C-alpha positions in Angstrom: 0.0 -0.1 0.0 2.8 2.3 0.8 3.8 3.1 -2.8 5.5 6.3 -1.7 8.1 4.3 0.3 9.3 1.8 -2.3 12.5 2.2 -4.4 12.0 4.3 -7.5 8.9 5.9 -6.0 7.6 9.4 -6.6 9.7 12.1 -4.9 8.1 13.7 -1.9 7.1 17.4 -2.1 6.4 19.8 0.8 2.8 20.7 1.1 1.2 23.1 3.6 -2.3 22.4 4.8 -4.7 24.3 7.2 -6.4 21.8 9.5 -9.0 22.1 12.2 -7.1 21.8 15.6 -9.0 18.7 16.5 -8.0 17.0 13.3 -4.4 18.0 13.8 -4.6 16.6 17.3 -6.1 13.4 16.0 -3.2 12.9 13.5 -0.6 13.6 16.2 -2.3 11.0 18.4 -2.2 8.4 15.7 1.3 9.2 14.8 2.4 8.9 18.4 0.7 5.5 18.8 2.1 4.1 15.6 5.5 5.7 16.2 5.5 7.5 12.8 5.5 11.2 11.8 2.3 13.1 11.4 3.2 13.5 7.7 3.4 9.7 7.2 0.1 9.1 9.0 -1.6 11.9 6.9 -0.2 10.6 3.7 -1.4 7.1 4.4 -5.0 8.3 5.3 -5.2 10.5 2.3 -4.0 7.7 0.0 -6.5 5.3 1.4 -9.3 7.8 1.1 -8.4 8.3 -2.5 -8.4 4.6 -3.1 -11.7 4.0 -1.4 -13.3 6.8 -3.6 -11.7 5.3 -6.7 -12.7 1.8 -5.8 -16.2 1.7 -4.0 -16.6 -1.4 -1.9 -13.0 -1.5 -0.7 -11.8 -0.5 2.8 -8.4 -0.9 4.6 -7.6 -2.7 7.7 -4.6 -3.5 9.9 -3.3 -7.1 9.6 -0.1 -8.6 11.1 1.4 -7.9 7.6 0.3 -4.3 7.6 -2.5 -2.3 6.2 -4.5 -4.2 3.5 -7.3 -3.6 1.0 -10.3 -5.6 1.9 -13.7 -6.3 0.3 -16.5 -4.6 2.2 -18.9 -7.0 3.9 -16.5 -10.0 3.7 -13.4 -9.6 5.8 -11.5 -11.0 2.8 -8.4 -9.3 1.5 -8.4 -8.3 -2.1 -5.3 -10.3 -2.6 -7.0 -13.5 -1.3 -9.7 -13.3 -3.9 -7.5 -12.1 -6.7 -5.1 -14.9 -6.0 -7.7 -17.4 -7.1 -8.7 -15.1 -9.9 -5.3 -15.2 -11.4 -4.9 -18.9 -10.8 -8.2 -19.3 -12.7 -6.9 -17.6 -15.7 -8.6 -14.3 -14.7 -12.0 -15.9 -15.5 -14.7 -14.2 -13.4 -17.1 -17.1 -13.7 -14.5 -19.4 -12.1 -14.1 -16.9 -9.3 -17.9 -17.0 -8.7 -17.6 -20.8 -8.3 -14.7 -20.5 -5.8 -16.4 -17.7 -3.8 -20.2 -18.2 -4.2 -20.8 -16.1 -1.1 -19.6 -12.9 -2.9 -22.0 -10.8 -4.6 -21.3 -9.5 -8.2 -20.7 -6.1 -6.6 -18.2 -7.5 -4.2 -16.4 -9.4 -7.0 -16.4 -6.3 -9.1 -14.9 -4.1 -6.4 -12.1 -6.6 -5.8 -11.4 -6.8 -9.6 -11.5 -3.0 -10.0 -9.0 -2.6 -7.2 -6.9 -5.4 -8.7 -6.9 -3.7 -12.0 -5.9 -0.4 -10.7 -3.2 -1.7 -8.2 -2.1 -4.9 -9.9 1.5 -4.7 -8.8 0.6 -4.2 -5.1 -1.8 -7.1 -5.0 0.5 -9.4 -7.0 3.3 -8.6 -4.5 1.0 -9.5 -1.7 -0.1 -12.8 -3.4 3.6 -13.6 -3.9 4.5 -12.8 -0.4 1.8 -15.2 0.9 2.6 -17.9 -1.6 6.1 -17.9 -0.2 4.8 -18.6 3.3 5.3 -22.4 3.0 6.3 -24.2 6.3 9.8 -24.5 4.9 9.9 -20.9 3.9 8.8 -19.9 7.5 11.5 -22.0 9.0 14.1 -20.5 6.7 12.9 -17.0 7.4 12.6 -17.4 11.1 15.0 -20.1 12.2 14.3 -21.5 15.7 10.8 -19.9 15.8 9.0 -23.0 14.4 9.8 -26.7 14.7 8.3 -28.9 12.1 6.9 -32.2 13.5 8.4 -35.1 11.7 
């Protein structure tokens, strides 16, 4: 989600905003609790607001791996549904078979987000695919012991 922090990202520009004092205090509180700058928190909130406006039916939530785009009314991450969409050859009818509980609007919201932010979603799919038992042991030696 944090496209502004990846290598080769857009340069940052200084922007001055006038905010209500209560909103500024709220941003400062969020920044303090997350141990980030007010600027980083405001940037994240603005980016998420723009994305939810561009992609109705999507919201953002904290997960152990960080903020993630979710499909409204499901609790499912966009990456979870799009992983199966990609595996099914990007055939929407196959996706409806895999996730019969999703409405056409929910599928459309996930697909819309995926089409706009394909690289981000593909990166999340790849990260989760790499979380095999062997991959976890290699990444976190001593944390997990596989039963044999």
